[in-house]
N, CA, C and O atoms as CSV, one atom per row, in Angstrom:
chain,resi,resn,atom,element,x,y,z
A,1,MET,N,N,152.891,42.360,68.888
A,1,MET,CA,C,154.051,41.395,68.487
A,1,MET,C,C,155.260,42.136,69.577
A,1,MET,O,O,155.303,43.366,69.557
A,2,LEU,N,N,155.957,41.598,70.252
A,2,LEU,CA,C,157.004,42.324,70.663
A,2,LEU,C,C,158.532,41.794,70.402
A,2,LEU,O,O,158.996,40.654,70.428
A,3,LYS,N,N,159.187,43.186,70.116
A,3,LYS,CA,C,160.730,42.691,69.525
A,3,LYS,C,C,161.364,42.751,70.645
A,3,LYS,O,O,161.021,43.414,71.624
A,4,ILE,N,N,162.629,41.831,70.512
A,4,ILE,CA,C,163.168,42.066,71.731
A,4,ILE,C,C,165.036,42.330,70.978
A,4,ILE,O,O,165.581,41.665,70.097
A,5,PHE,N,N,165.458,43.250,71.577
A,5,PHE,CA,C,166.820,43.882,70.715
A,5,PHE,C,C,168.007,43.257,72.079
A,5,PHE,O,O,167.845,43.336,73.297
A,6,LYS,N,N,168.849,42.820,71.518
A,6,LYS,CA,C,170.258,42.195,72.530
A,6,LYS,C,C,170.860,42.834,72.513
A,6,LYS,O,O,171.672,42.693,73.427
A,7,GLN,N,N,171.145,44.177,71.536
A,7,GLN,CA,C,171.931,45.119,72.047
A,7,GLN,C,C,171.365,46.387,71.691
A,7,GLN,O,O,170.455,46.370,70.862
A,8,TYR,N,N,171.731,47.460,72.156
A,8,TYR,CA,C,170.918,48.908,72.094
A,8,TYR,C,C,172.096,49.304,70.738
A,8,TYR,O,O,173.270,49.641,70.893
A,9,ARG,N,N,171.495,49.168,69.673
A,9,ARG,CA,C,171.533,50.291,68.165
A,9,ARG,C,C,170.827,51.159,68.003
A,9,ARG,O,O,169.819,50.918,67.338
A,10,PRO,N,N,171.021,52.488,68.507
A,10,PRO,CA,C,170.159,53.250,68.133
A,10,PRO,C,C,169.495,53.232,66.553
A,10,PRO,O,O,168.283,53.288,66.347
A,11,ASN,N,N,170.292,53.163,65.730
A,11,ASN,CA,C,169.973,53.288,63.905
A,11,ASN,C,C,168.795,52.266,63.785
A,11,ASN,O,O,167.644,52.449,63.388
A,12,GLN,N,N,169.465,51.043,64.282
A,12,GLN,CA,C,168.576,49.511,64.018
A,12,GLN,C,C,167.208,49.980,65.034
A,12,GLN,O,O,166.106,49.806,64.513
A,13,ILE,N,N,167.222,50.315,65.850
A,13,ILE,CA,C,166.014,50.411,66.471
A,13,ILE,C,C,165.093,51.604,65.690
A,13,ILE,O,O,163.926,51.258,65.504
A,14,ALA,N,N,165.352,52.581,65.342
A,14,ALA,CA,C,164.772,53.422,64.675
A,14,ALA,C,C,164.070,53.208,63.142
A,14,ALA,O,O,163.034,53.705,62.699
A,15,ARG,N,N,165.012,52.297,62.519
A,15,ARG,CA,C,164.678,51.743,61.323
A,15,ARG,C,C,163.042,50.739,61.904
A,15,ARG,O,O,161.935,50.902,61.391
A,16,TYR,N,N,163.242,50.114,62.637
A,16,TYR,CA,C,162.319,48.860,63.112
A,16,TYR,C,C,161.144,49.680,63.517
A,16,TYR,O,O,160.057,49.200,63.197
A,17,VAL,N,N,161.129,51.013,64.263
A,17,VAL,CA,C,159.959,51.443,64.454
A,17,VAL,C,C,159.406,52.399,63.902
A,17,VAL,O,O,158.301,52.844,64.214
A,18,LYS,N,N,160.353,52.937,62.749
A,18,LYS,CA,C,159.850,53.360,61.430
A,18,LYS,C,C,159.130,52.815,60.652
A,18,LYS,O,O,158.271,53.361,59.959
A,19,SER,N,N,159.440,51.549,60.691
A,19,SER,CA,C,158.950,50.402,59.671
A,19,SER,C,C,157.547,49.969,60.155
A,19,SER,O,O,156.628,49.915,59.338
A,20,TYR,N,N,157.348,49.653,61.473
A,20,TYR,CA,C,156.061,48.898,62.127
A,20,TYR,C,C,155.567,49.920,62.687
A,20,TYR,O,O,154.708,49.580,63.501
A,21,PHE,N,N,155.737,51.199,62.618
A,21,PHE,CA,C,154.789,52.289,63.185
A,21,PHE,C,C,154.265,52.002,64.360
A,21,PHE,O,O,154.744,52.867,65.092
A,22,ARG,N,N,153.428,51.179,65.144
A,22,ARG,CA,C,153.144,51.030,66.098
A,22,ARG,C,C,153.329,49.891,66.831
A,22,ARG,O,O,153.095,48.907,66.129
A,23,GLY,N,N,153.690,49.572,68.093
A,23,GLY,CA,C,153.952,48.132,69.042
A,23,GLY,C,C,154.710,48.220,70.291
A,23,GLY,O,O,154.567,49.104,71.137
A,24,ARG,N,N,155.548,47.210,70.345
A,24,ARG,CA,C,156.241,47.258,71.797
A,24,ARG,C,C,157.855,46.462,71.296
A,24,ARG,O,O,158.252,45.462,70.697
A,25,LEU,N,N,158.331,47.531,71.921
A,25,LEU,CA,C,160.191,46.255,71.919
A,25,LEU,C,C,160.914,46.544,73.477
A,25,LEU,O,O,160.788,47.485,74.261
A,26,PHE,N,N,161.369,45.831,73.508
A,26,PHE,CA,C,162.222,45.727,75.050
A,26,PHE,C,C,164.076,45.407,74.394
A,26,PHE,O,O,164.483,44.483,73.690
A,27,ILE,N,N,164.663,46.326,74.856
A,27,ILE,CA,C,165.917,46.481,74.667
A,27,ILE,C,C,166.674,46.035,76.209
A,27,ILE,O,O,166.412,46.655,77.239
A,28,VAL,N,N,167.626,44.883,76.172
A,28,VAL,CA,C,168.108,44.175,77.086
A,28,VAL,C,C,168.986,44.913,77.769
A,28,VAL,O,O,169.901,45.466,77.158
A,29,GLY,N,N,168.865,45.030,79.013
A,29,GLY,CA,C,169.938,46.282,80.348
A,29,GLY,C,C,169.104,47.553,80.227
A,29,GLY,O,O,169.212,48.288,81.208
A,30,ILE,N,N,168.323,47.975,79.287
A,30,ILE,CA,C,167.391,49.004,79.182
A,30,ILE,C,C,165.889,48.885,79.468
A,30,ILE,O,O,165.377,49.696,80.239
A,31,GLY,N,N,165.246,48.046,78.966
A,31,GLY,CA,C,163.822,47.852,79.529
A,31,GLY,C,C,163.072,47.965,78.209
A,31,GLY,O,O,163.516,47.993,77.061
A,32,ALA,N,N,161.673,48.031,78.718
A,32,ALA,CA,C,160.403,47.817,77.545
A,32,ALA,C,C,160.110,49.367,77.358
A,32,ALA,O,O,160.077,50.325,78.131
A,33,PHE,N,N,159.882,49.168,75.780
A,33,PHE,CA,C,159.045,50.348,75.255
A,33,PHE,C,C,157.980,50.552,74.493
A,33,PHE,O,O,158.345,50.045,73.433
A,34,GLU,N,N,156.777,51.002,74.303
A,34,GLU,CA,C,155.881,51.100,73.414
A,34,GLU,C,C,156.384,52.425,72.345
A,34,GLU,O,O,157.129,53.366,72.620
A,35,PHE,N,N,155.591,52.072,70.882
A,35,PHE,CA,C,155.768,53.070,70.060
A,35,PHE,C,C,154.442,53.301,69.294
A,35,PHE,O,O,153.729,52.371,68.917
A,36,ASP,N,N,154.182,54.524,69.106
A,36,ASP,CA,C,152.998,54.732,68.265
A,36,ASP,C,C,153.428,56.006,67.572
A,36,ASP,O,O,154.033,56.936,68.106
A,37,CYS,N,N,153.018,55.921,66.255
A,37,CYS,CA,C,152.946,57.045,64.912
A,37,CYS,C,C,154.534,57.267,64.879
A,37,CYS,O,O,155.100,58.293,65.255
A,38,GLY,N,N,155.137,56.141,64.371
A,38,GLY,CA,C,156.977,56.171,64.629
A,38,GLY,C,C,157.295,56.750,65.289
A,38,GLY,O,O,158.007,57.615,64.779
A,39,ARG,N,N,157.191,56.856,66.444
A,39,ARG,CA,C,158.094,57.510,67.787
A,39,ARG,C,C,157.848,56.842,68.822
A,39,ARG,O,O,156.726,56.372,69.010
A,40,LEU,N,N,159.020,56.650,69.825
A,40,LEU,CA,C,159.068,56.035,71.214
A,40,LEU,C,C,158.383,56.783,71.950
A,40,LEU,O,O,158.644,57.985,72.002
A,41,LEU,N,N,157.551,56.337,72.539
A,41,LEU,CA,C,156.481,56.935,73.580
A,41,LEU,C,C,157.275,56.766,75.208
A,41,LEU,O,O,157.691,55.685,75.626
A,42,PRO,N,N,157.346,57.801,75.813
A,42,PRO,CA,C,157.804,57.570,77.311
A,42,PRO,C,C,157.537,56.479,77.819
A,42,PRO,O,O,156.383,56.062,77.717
A,43,PRO,N,N,158.676,55.599,78.608
A,43,PRO,CA,C,158.350,54.651,79.612
A,43,PRO,C,C,157.777,54.814,80.624
A,43,PRO,O,O,157.732,55.983,81.006
A,44,ALA,N,N,157.107,53.771,81.483
A,44,ALA,CA,C,156.474,54.320,82.599
A,44,ALA,C,C,157.258,54.703,83.877
A,44,ALA,O,O,156.992,55.488,84.788
A,45,SER,N,N,158.276,53.914,83.651
A,45,SER,CA,C,159.682,54.278,84.843
A,45,SER,C,C,160.219,55.388,84.151
A,45,SER,O,O,160.411,55.328,82.936
A,46,ARG,N,N,160.474,56.380,84.807
A,46,ARG,CA,C,161.267,57.880,84.620
A,46,ARG,C,C,162.449,57.721,84.716
A,46,ARG,O,O,163.055,58.595,85.336
A,47,ASP,N,N,163.294,56.475,84.111
A,47,ASP,CA,C,164.127,56.270,84.684
A,47,ASP,C,C,165.093,57.123,83.253
A,47,ASP,O,O,164.766,57.234,82.072
A,48,LYS,N,N,166.321,57.601,83.962
A,48,LYS,CA,C,167.134,58.532,82.995
A,48,LYS,C,C,168.088,58.037,81.940
A,48,LYS,O,O,168.481,58.689,80.973
A,49,LYS,N,N,168.459,56.606,82.302
A,49,LYS,CA,C,168.839,55.872,81.179
A,49,LYS,C,C,167.640,55.485,79.899
A,49,LYS,O,O,168.007,55.173,78.766
A,50,ALA,N,N,166.526,55.548,80.209
A,50,ALA,CA,C,165.495,55.269,79.417
A,50,ALA,C,C,164.985,56.230,78.690
A,50,ALA,O,O,164.535,56.125,77.549
A,51,LEU,N,N,165.062,57.289,79.430
A,51,LEU,CA,C,164.592,58.365,79.119
A,51,LEU,C,C,165.551,59.031,77.709
A,51,LEU,O,O,164.973,59.645,76.811
A,52,SER,N,N,166.997,58.807,77.696
A,52,SER,CA,C,168.147,59.204,77.021
A,52,SER,C,C,168.156,58.196,75.701
A,52,SER,O,O,168.537,58.439,74.556
A,53,VAL,N,N,167.667,57.123,76.199
A,53,VAL,CA,C,167.327,56.084,74.807
A,53,VAL,C,C,166.327,56.387,73.947
A,53,VAL,O,O,166.382,56.237,72.727
A,54,LEU,N,N,165.334,56.849,74.620
A,54,LEU,CA,C,164.134,57.410,74.329
A,54,LEU,C,C,164.586,58.837,73.089
A,54,LEU,O,O,164.397,58.826,71.873
A,55,SER,N,N,165.050,59.662,73.715
A,55,SER,CA,C,165.530,60.864,73.284
A,55,SER,C,C,166.651,60.098,71.786
A,55,SER,O,O,166.144,59.991,70.670
A,56,GLU,N,N,167.520,59.837,71.940
A,56,GLU,CA,C,168.262,59.479,70.933
A,56,GLU,C,C,167.681,58.516,69.830
A,56,GLU,O,O,167.758,58.807,68.637
A,57,VAL,N,N,167.062,57.288,70.309
A,57,VAL,CA,C,166.293,56.593,68.902
A,57,VAL,C,C,165.129,57.531,67.981
A,57,VAL,O,O,164.779,57.410,66.808
A,58,ASN,N,N,164.673,58.576,69.129
A,58,ASN,CA,C,163.357,59.655,68.188
A,58,ASN,C,C,164.349,60.599,67.042
A,58,ASN,O,O,163.965,60.936,65.922
A,59,LYS,N,N,165.727,60.919,67.657
A,59,LYS,CA,C,166.276,61.482,66.917
A,59,LYS,C,C,166.710,60.659,65.477
A,59,LYS,O,O,166.663,61.045,64.309
A,60,GLU,N,N,167.078,59.576,65.971
A,60,GLU,CA,C,167.638,58.765,64.615
A,60,GLU,C,C,166.386,58.660,63.821
A,60,GLU,O,O,166.459,58.444,62.611
A,61,ILE,N,N,165.084,58.816,64.502
A,61,ILE,CA,C,164.061,58.396,63.548
A,61,ILE,C,C,163.941,59.540,62.928
A,61,ILE,O,O,163.162,59.404,61.984
A,62,GLN,N,N,164.511,61.032,63.052
A,62,GLN,CA,C,164.088,62.059,62.811
A,62,GLN,C,C,165.116,62.190,61.389
A,62,GLN,O,O,164.749,62.648,60.308
A,63,VAL,N,N,166.223,61.761,61.652
A,63,VAL,CA,C,167.096,61.720,60.743
A,63,VAL,C,C,166.971,60.794,59.390
A,63,VAL,O,O,167.468,61.064,58.296
A,64,LEU,N,N,166.343,59.867,59.661
A,64,LEU,CA,C,165.552,58.762,58.687
A,64,LEU,C,C,165.037,59.203,57.887
A,64,LEU,O,O,165.264,59.054,56.686
A,65,ALA,N,N,163.955,60.063,58.569
A,65,ALA,CA,C,163.007,60.614,57.764
A,65,ALA,C,C,163.096,61.737,57.024
A,65,ALA,O,O,162.290,62.051,56.148
A,66,ALA,N,N,164.221,62.464,57.402
A,66,ALA,CA,C,164.521,63.957,56.561
A,66,ALA,C,C,165.237,62.899,55.675
A,66,ALA,O,O,164.587,62.962,54.631
A,67,ALA,N,N,166.236,61.934,55.489
A,67,ALA,CA,C,167.091,61.555,54.404
A,67,ALA,C,C,165.627,60.757,53.394
A,67,ALA,O,O,165.931,60.295,52.294
A,68,SER,N,N,164.501,60.681,53.742
A,68,SER,CA,C,164.003,59.785,52.760
A,68,SER,C,C,163.015,60.919,51.787
A,68,SER,O,O,162.453,60.766,50.703
A,69,TYR,N,N,163.100,62.042,52.683
A,69,TYR,CA,C,162.354,63.292,51.908
A,69,TYR,C,C,163.560,64.035,51.010
A,69,TYR,O,O,163.294,64.876,50.151
A,70,SER,N,N,164.572,63.714,51.248
A,70,SER,CA,C,166.056,64.555,50.462
A,70,SER,C,C,165.985,63.683,49.308
A,70,SER,O,O,166.488,64.147,48.285
A,71,SER,N,N,165.434,62.426,49.231
A,71,SER,CA,C,165.861,61.377,48.289
A,71,SER,C,C,165.288,61.460,47.257
A,71,SER,O,O,165.524,60.659,46.353
């Protein structure tokens, strides 16, 4: 299943990746990503914007994981 995000919202994307754990997603204006084990995987194209998005979303996933452990 491919989820399409029309806007780039790191927190929303992080919640999606964390909840579905494995799959694919597409962010309009940025590109396609795959995720596995609850983390975004590097895209085939080494575009700087895509790598920045990858890093930011994975950091948001870590924040969500830390928040769930502290609750």
